C-alpha positions in Angstrom: 72.4 117.4 89.7 74.9 117.1 92.5 78.7 117.8 91.9 81.2 115.0 92.0 82.4 116.4 95.2 78.8 116.3 96.6 78.3 112.8 95.3 81.4 111.6 97.1 80.0 113.2 100.4 76.8 111.3 100.0 78.6 108.0 99.4 81.0 108.5 102.4 79.8 106.8 105.5 78.8 109.1 108.5 81.7 110.0 110.7 80.0 108.4 113.6 79.9 105.0 111.8 83.8 105.2 111.1 84.4 105.9 114.7 82.1 103.0 115.7 83.9 100.7 113.4 87.4 102.0 114.7 86.3 101.4 118.3 85.1 98.0 117.6 88.4 97.1 116.0 90.2 98.4 119.3 88.0 96.3 121.4 88.4 93.3 119.0 92.2 93.4 119.0 92.6 93.9 122.8 93.8 97.6 122.5 90.8 98.5 124.7 90.8 96.1 127.7 87.6 94.8 129.2 86.9 96.4 132.5 89.1 99.6 132.0 87.7 103.0 132.2 88.0 105.3 129.1 86.9 109.0 129.1 85.1 110.1 126.1 87.3 113.1 125.7 90.5 111.1 125.7 89.1 108.7 123.0 87.8 111.6 121.0 91.4 113.2 121.2 92.9 109.8 120.2 90.7 109.4 117.1 90.8 113.1 116.1 87.0 113.7 116.4 84.6 115.8 118.4 83.1 114.4 121.5 79.5 114.6 120.1 80.7 112.2 117.5 82.2 109.9 120.0 79.0 110.0 122.0 76.9 108.9 119.0 79.3 106.0 118.3 79.0 105.0 122.0 75.2 104.8 121.9 75.5 102.0 119.3 78.2 100.2 121.3 76.1 100.3 124.5 73.0 99.1 122.6 75.3 96.1 121.2 76.3 95.6 125.0 80.0 96.0 124.2 80.4 98.9 126.6 78.8 100.3 129.8 78.4 104.1 130.3 79.8 105.5 133.5 79.5 109.0 135.2 81.4 112.0 134.1 81.4 111.0 130.3 83.3 107.8 130.6 82.6 104.1 129.7 84.0 100.7 130.4 84.5 97.7 127.8 82.2 94.8 128.9 83.9 91.6 129.8 81.8 88.7 128.5 81.2 85.7 130.9 82.9 82.3 130.2 79.4 81.1 129.4 78.8 83.8 126.7 82.2 83.1 125.2 81.3 79.4 124.9 78.0 80.4 123.2 79.8 82.5 120.7 82.1 79.7 119.6 79.2 77.4 119.3 77.6 80.0 117.0 80.8 80.2 114.9 80.8 76.3 114.4 77.2 76.1 113.7 77.5 78.8 111.1 80.3 77.0 109.7 78.3 73.9 109.4 75.5 75.6 107.7 78.1 77.3 105.2 79.6 73.8 104.5 76.2 72.5 103.3 76.1 75.1 100.6 79.8 75.0 99.5 80.7 74.1 96.1 84.0 72.9 94.7 86.2 74.0 93.0 86.7 77.1 95.1 87.9 80.2 93.2 91.6 80.7 92.9 91.2 83.9 95.1 89.3 82.0 97.8 91.7 79.2 97.8 94.8 81.8 98.0 93.1 83.6 100.9 92.3 80.3 102.9 95.9 79.2 102.5 97.2 82.6 103.6 95.0 82.6 106.7 95.7 78.8 107.5 99.4 79.5 107.3 99.0 82.5 109.7 97.0 80.6 112.2 99.6 77.9 112.4 102.5 80.3 113.4 102.9 80.3 117.3 104.5 83.8 117.2 101.4 85.4 115.3 100.7 88.9 116.7 96.8 88.3 116.5 96.0 84.8 116.6 92.4 85.3 117.8 91.8 87.5 114.6 93.5 85.0 112.4 91.1 82.2 113.4 88.2 84.4 113.3 89.3 85.7 109.8 89.6 82.1 108.6 86.2 81.1 109.7 84.8 84.3 108.1 86.5 83.4 104.8 84.9 79.8 104.8 81.5 81.2 105.6 82.0 84.0 102.9 82.9 81.3 100.3 79.4 79.7 100.8 77.9 82.6 99.1 74.9 82.8 101.5 74.5 86.5 102.4 72.4 85.8 105.7 75.0 83.5 107.0 77.9 85.8 106.2 75.8 88.6 107.8 75.2 86.7 111.1 78.8 86.1 111.3 79.9 89.6 110.7 77.2 91.2 112.7 78.5 93.7 115.1 76.6 91.8 117.9 78.9 88.7 117.4 82.2 89.5 115.8 83.5 92.1 118.5 82.7 89.5 121.0 84.8 86.9 119.4 87.8 89.2 119.3 87.2 90.2 122.8 86.8 86.8 124.4 89.4 84.7 122.4 92.6 86.0 124.2 95.5 83.5 123.3 94.3 81.0 120.9 94.8 77.6 122.1 96.4 74.4 120.4 92.9 73.2 120.0 92.0 76.2 117.9 95.2 75.9 115.7 94.4 72.1 115.3 90.9 72.9 114.2 91.9 75.4 111.6 94.7 73.1 110.4 92.3 69.9 110.0 89.6 72.0 108.4 91.7 73.6 106.0 93.4 70.1 105.0 89.9 68.8 104.3 88.8 71.8 102.3 92.2 71.8 100.3 91.5 68.2 99.3 87.9 69.1 98.4 86.9 66.4 100.9 83.4 68.2 102.2 82.5 65.0 104.1 85.8 65.2 106.2 85.2 69.0 106.7 81.7 68.5 107.9 82.8 65.7 110.3 85.6 68.1 111.7 83.0 70.9 112.3 80.4 68.5 113.8 82.8 67.0 116.1 84.0 70.6 117.2 80.3 71.6 117.6 79.5 68.5 119.8 82.6 69.1 122.1 81.5 72.7 122.6 77.9 71.5 123.2 79.0 69.3 126.1 81.3 71.9 127.6 78.4 74.6 127.4 75.8 72.2 128.7 78.1 71.4 131.7 78.2 75.1 132.4 74.5 75.8 131.8 73.6 73.0 134.1 75.0 74.8 137.1 72.7 77.7 136.5 69.5 75.6 135.5 67.5 76.6 138.6 68.5 80.2 138.7 66.1 83.0 137.7 66.5 83.9 134.1 64.6 87.3 133.8 67.7 89.4 134.0 69.4 87.5 131.2 67.2 89.1 128.6 66.3 92.4 130.0 67.4 95.1 127.5 68.4 98.6 128.1 68.3 98.4 132.0 70.8 101.0 133.4 73.5 99.4 135.7 75.1 101.0 138.7 77.0 104.0 137.9 75.1 105.0 134.7 72.8 108.0 134.6 69.5 106.1 134.9 67.1 108.8 133.7 69.3 109.6 130.5 69.6 105.9 129.7 65.8 105.1 130.2 64.8 108.2 128.3 66.9 107.4 125.1 65.6 103.8 125.4 62.0 105.0 125.7 62.2 107.3 122.6 63.9 104.5 120.5 61.2 102.0 121.5 58.4 104.7 120.8 59.8 105.6 117.3 60.4 102.0 116.5 56.7 101.1 117.4 55.4 104.0 115.3 57.4 102.7 112.3 56.5 99.1 112.8 52.8 100.1 113.2 52.7 102.1 109.9 52.0 105.4 111.6 55.3 106.6 110.4 55.1 105.2 106.8 58.0 104.6 104.5 59.5 107.8 103.3 58.2 110.0 106.1 60.3 112.7 107.3 61.4 112.7 110.8 62.2 116.2 112.3 64.2 116.4 115.4 62.2 119.4 116.7 58.7 117.6 116.2 60.0 114.5 117.9 61.3 116.4 120.9 58.0 118.0 121.2 56.0 114.8 120.7 58.0 112.9 123.4 58.6 115.9 125.7 62.3 115.3 125.8 65.6 117.2 124.8 67.1 116.7 121.4 70.0 114.5 122.7 67.7 111.4 123.4 66.1 111.9 120.0 69.3 112.0 118.0 70.6 108.9 120.0 67.3 107.0 119.1 67.5 107.9 115.4 71.2 106.7 115.3 70.1 103.2 116.8 67.2 103.0 114.5 69.6 103.7 111.4 71.7 100.9 112.6 68.6 98.7 112.5 67.8 99.8 109.0 64.6 101.4 110.0 65.5 105.0 109.2 67.8 106.7 106.8 70.0 109.5 108.0 71.5 111.7 105.2 73.9 114.6 106.0 72.2 118.0 105.4 69.1 116.1 104.1 67.5 115.0 107.4 66.1 111.6 108.5 63.3 109.6 106.8 61.7 106.3 107.4 63.3 103.5 105.4 61.4 101.9 102.6 60.2 98.4 103.3 62.8 96.1 101.5 61.5 92.6 100.5 65.2 91.4 100.6 65.5 92.8 104.2 62.4 91.0 105.2 63.7 87.8 103.7 67.0 88.1 105.6 65.1 88.8 108.8 62.9 85.8 108.6 65.9 83.7 107.9 67.8 85.3 110.8 64.8 84.8 113.1 64.2 81.3 112.1 68.0 80.2 112.2 68.5 81.9 115.7 65.4 80.6 117.2 66.1 77.0 115.9 69.7 77.2 117.2 68.5 78.3 120.6 65.7 75.6 120.9 68.2 72.9 119.8 70.8 73.9 122.3 68.7 74.5 125.3 65.8 72.0 125.2 67.7 69.7 127.7 67.7 72.5 130.3 64.1 73.4 130.4 62.5 73.1 134.0 58.9 71.9 134.7 58.0 75.5 135.1 59.4 76.3 131.7 57.3 73.4 130.1 54.3 74.9 132.0 54.7 78.3 130.4 55.0 76.6 126.9 51.7 74.8 127.5 50.0 78.2 128.5 51.5 79.7 125.2 49.8 76.8 123.3 46.6 77.5 124.9 46.6 81.1 124.3 47.5 80.7 120.7 44.4 78.7 120.1 42.3 81.7 121.2 44.1 84.1 118.9 41.8 85.6 116.2 43.1 85.3 112.6 40.2 87.5 111.3 42.0 90.8 112.3 45.4 90.1 113.8 46.6 93.0 116.0 50.1 94.1 116.8 50.3 91.8 119.8 49.2 88.9 117.5 51.6 89.7 114.9 54.6 90.0 117.2 54.4 86.3 118.3 54.9 84.9 114.7 58.3 83.9 115.4 58.6 84.7 119.0 56.2 83.9 121.8 57.1 80.4 122.8 60.8 81.1 122.1 61.1 83.4 125.0 61.4 80.5 127.4 64.4 79.3 125.4 66.2 82.6 124.9 65.9 83.2 128.6 67.2 79.7 129.6 70.1 79.8 127.1 71.4 83.3 128.4 72.8 84.5 125.3 72.7 88.4 125.0 74.3 88.0 121.6 71.4 86.1 120.1 68.7 88.0 121.7 70.4 91.0 119.9 70.3 89.2 116.7 66.6 88.4 117.2 65.6 91.9 118.3 67.2 93.5 115.2 65.6 91.2 112.8 62.0 91.2 114.1 60.9 94.7 113.3 61.5 94.3 109.6 58.9 91.3 109.6 56.5 93.3 111.7 56.6 96.3 109.4 55.3 94.4 106.4 52.8 92.4 108.3 51.3 95.7 109.4 50.6 96.8 105.9 49.7 93.3 104.4 47.0 91.9 106.4 46.7 89.0 104.0 50.4 87.9 104.8 49.7 88.6 108.5 46.7 86.0 108.5 48.7 83.5 106.4 51.7 83.7 108.7 49.5 83.4 111.9 47.5 80.5 110.4 50.8 78.7 109.4 52.0 79.4 113.1 49.0 77.8 114.4 49.4 74.6 112.2 53.0 74.4 113.2 52.8 75.2 117.0 50.9 72.0 118.2 53.4 69.5 116.7 56.3 71.6 117.7 55.3 71.9 121.3 54.7 68.2 121.2 58.4 67.7 120.0 59.6 70.2 122.7 57.8 68.3 125.4 59.3 65.1 124.2 62.8 66.6 124.2 63.2 66.2 120.5 65.6 69.3 119.9 66.7 68.5 116.4 63.1 67.8 115.2 61.8 71.0 116.8 64.8 73.0 115.2 64.1 71.5 111.9 60.3 72.4 112.1 61.2 76.0 113.0 63.5 76.3 110.0 60.8 74.9 107.8 58.3 77.2 109.1 60.8 80.2 108.2 60.9 79.0 104.7 57.1 78.8 104.4 57.0 82.4 105.7 59.4 83.5 103.0 57.2 81.6 100.4 54.1 83.4 101.7 55.9 86.7 101.4 57.1 86.2 97.8 53.5 84.9 96.9 52.0 88.0 98.3 54.7 90.3 96.7 54.0 88.6 93.3 50.2 89.0 93.6 50.7 92.7 94.4 52.9 93.2 91.3 50.4 91.3 89.1 47.6 93.7 90.5 49.7 96.7 89.9 50.4 95.6 86.2 46.7 94.9 85.6 45.7 98.3 87.0 48.3 100.1 84.8 47.5 98.1 81.6 45.4 99.9 79.0 41.7 99.2 78.9 
């Protein structure tokens, strides 16, 4: 049995994760300025860690599109566009609206005291970190809803650093929003709180649509291309790490690397014909995606399939896709609509008898690529891409679930595309969210059936 010191070591988060969180804080509070050049060595000295540890943390930051790598072991903090900032604000108020639907009064004394404290801080013009105070108030309201997936989406590293990075100098409008929302919540007037959030969401929607309309006819392929090295990076190194990450992820998703399988650096380097560095970078990224488990002095193993993680992934995929469809449906071009018609035609030809990896991958994507491309939100693409592998993993090992999911998709897709063609964004979004709930139901049905079968097999005869 491990000693108490060894147990503490196992429970302690890896140093690279501690460093990652610290750099996220520095980006969020403005200590690291967008566009400025930072040398790996200087940051390592500032944080008191080694350069390899810094590099491991920077790999995750680059994947989450918060930094860009530069020559001579340096990086820059990325500056998000005004359009991306509007998208992030819209995400926040949309998550607030979802949270308010499940909020129950009376709030706990601890929650009430925390909201009061944060509202007071937001009201102070001389506050040192007003953007963090507004973000913290929103996080507290979302947390009070008690819905893990909503809190998870808000706290996700793809979104939260972006909010701190963009919201320099909170405006009077932001302060008024928090003050009005807090007043409604303090009075336990849920209807008033919902009206305040919906009004803010509509104002942001109109501002965003005006911005998006300017780029409606522009090409959209670059908006969602992941892992493409920019000018000034080391292209081969970036591409190699991306290729190794994708290859290992595909092997895990397909089941060729089953849950619990040990992944050895040396074997992976020989398999992919690369050095150890891209392999380590790939495993660090896959750990962040909850696909592998890295334990100090114990090696790396493929993570078990978690039913809870799959449920959360389905909710995130459905919620994210519904959000993007609702917001961008008015921006579709005739070419976009033609692509959607082709998707419908191809779907009718998909076999349900033995769904392959390509068929499984379109269960909650496929048609949505058009919307994600048109909406141009890298943050939402990041959320989608991090959630999808969990669903694909269980579909790879449960053929019955895969067939049920594809059959349900086929049943839904026709009416869904008809709503999209008619410009009914709200109806289409509601249908997507309902589809996600039915997928979760199918998942739970299959899990219960498997458990019943296991109990029957183990019962005395």
